[in-house]
C-alpha positions in Angstrom: 163.5 -53.3 128.6 161.8 -50.4 126.9 163.9 -48.9 123.8 165.9 -45.9 124.6 165.1 -42.8 122.6 167.4 -42.2 119.7 169.9 -39.4 119.8 168.2 -37.8 116.8 164.9 -37.6 118.9 166.3 -35.4 121.6 165.5 -32.3 119.8 161.9 -32.9 119.3 161.3 -29.9 121.7 164.0 -27.3 122.3 165.0 -26.9 125.8 164.2 -30.6 126.8 166.8 -33.0 128.1 166.9 -36.8 128.5 166.2 -38.1 131.8 166.4 -41.9 132.7 164.0 -43.2 135.1 164.8 -45.5 137.9 162.4 -48.0 139.9 160.3 -51.0 139.2 157.8 -49.6 137.0 159.6 -47.5 134.2 163.1 -48.3 135.2 165.2 -47.5 132.1 162.6 -45.4 130.4 163.9 -42.2 128.9 161.7 -39.0 129.3 162.6 -35.6 127.9 162.0 -33.0 130.6 162.5 -29.2 130.8 160.9 -25.9 132.2 159.8 -22.7 130.6 158.0 -19.7 131.8 154.7 -21.5 131.9 155.9 -24.5 134.2 157.5 -27.8 133.8 157.3 -29.8 130.5 157.8 -33.4 129.7 157.8 -35.6 126.8 157.8 -39.3 126.2 157.3 -41.7 123.3 154.3 -44.2 123.8 155.6 -47.6 122.7 153.7 -50.8 121.7 154.2 -52.0 125.5 152.4 -49.1 126.8 149.3 -50.0 124.7 146.2 -52.3 125.6 144.4 -54.8 123.5 142.6 -51.9 121.9 146.0 -50.5 120.6 145.6 -47.4 122.8 147.8 -46.2 125.8 146.8 -48.1 128.9 145.2 -45.9 131.5 147.7 -47.2 134.0 150.6 -46.0 132.0 149.0 -42.5 131.8 148.3 -42.6 135.8 151.9 -43.8 136.4 153.6 -41.1 134.3 151.3 -38.4 135.8 152.4 -39.7 139.3 156.1 -39.6 138.3 155.8 -36.3 136.6 153.9 -34.4 139.2 155.7 -35.7 142.2 159.1 -35.2 140.7 158.1 -31.7 139.7 156.9 -30.8 143.4 160.0 -32.6 144.8 162.1 -30.0 143.0 160.3 -27.0 144.6 161.3 -28.1 148.1 164.5 -28.4 150.0 166.7 -31.6 149.3 166.0 -33.1 152.6 162.2 -33.2 152.2 160.1 -36.2 151.1 156.9 -36.5 149.3 154.3 -39.1 149.2 151.3 -38.9 147.0 148.1 -38.6 149.1 145.8 -38.2 146.0 146.1 -38.6 142.4 143.4 -37.7 139.7 143.4 -38.4 136.0 140.6 -37.5 133.6 141.1 -39.4 130.5 139.8 -37.1 127.7 141.5 -38.5 124.6 143.6 -41.3 123.3 147.1 -42.1 122.3 148.9 -44.9 120.4 152.1 -46.5 119.9 154.4 -44.0 118.2 153.0 -40.8 119.8 154.8 -38.3 121.6 153.1 -37.7 124.9 153.7 -34.0 125.9 153.0 -32.9 129.6 152.8 -29.6 131.2 152.5 -28.9 135.0 151.9 -26.1 137.4 152.0 -25.6 141.2 148.9 -24.6 142.9 150.2 -24.9 146.5 153.7 -25.6 148.0 153.3 -25.7 151.7 155.1 -27.2 154.8 152.6 -30.2 154.9 150.9 -30.5 151.7 151.8 -29.7 147.9 149.2 -29.5 144.9 149.9 -29.5 141.3 147.9 -30.2 138.1 148.6 -30.1 134.4 147.8 -32.1 131.3 149.0 -34.6 128.6 148.7 -33.9 125.0 149.5 -35.4 121.6 149.9 -32.5 119.2 147.1 -30.4 120.0 144.9 -33.0 121.4 144.3 -33.2 125.1 144.8 -37.0 126.3 144.5 -36.4 130.1 144.0 -33.8 132.8 146.3 -34.7 135.8 146.4 -33.4 139.4 148.1 -34.8 142.6 148.3 -33.7 146.2 151.4 -34.9 148.1 152.1 -35.2 151.9 155.4 -33.5 152.8 157.7 -35.0 155.3 161.4 -34.9 156.6 163.1 -37.7 154.4 165.2 -38.5 157.4 161.9 -39.7 159.3 159.1 -41.8 158.2 156.3 -40.4 156.3 153.9 -41.7 159.0 
């Protein structure tokens, strides 16, 4: 189990609230999320378990966080009975992060439609850009199969 964010770390960035993830990949992981005039924001602390043998954050961790963040953001733009499936995910790795870093994300929607949604954003550590992220998602009625 990944370590929880300590209560004194909740105020790292004003306006962000803790959200605990569910699911097989990051179940139990706590993110800080929020929104402002420029779009949705997210922060997560990089742990030793997130890093590869070189001591930098594994690309799969960055991609998984991007997928979770982008799809969660897009889902909130749609009615509750709507489901989303990632149809395309792009990650351009342009920097590196290490254990102990706060990874900050920002995201904007480009298209919210009846069949397709598209959003993009970036992950940063301090002022350094770590990754550029983009996802397209197929929209479906969650009472039906996404086929």
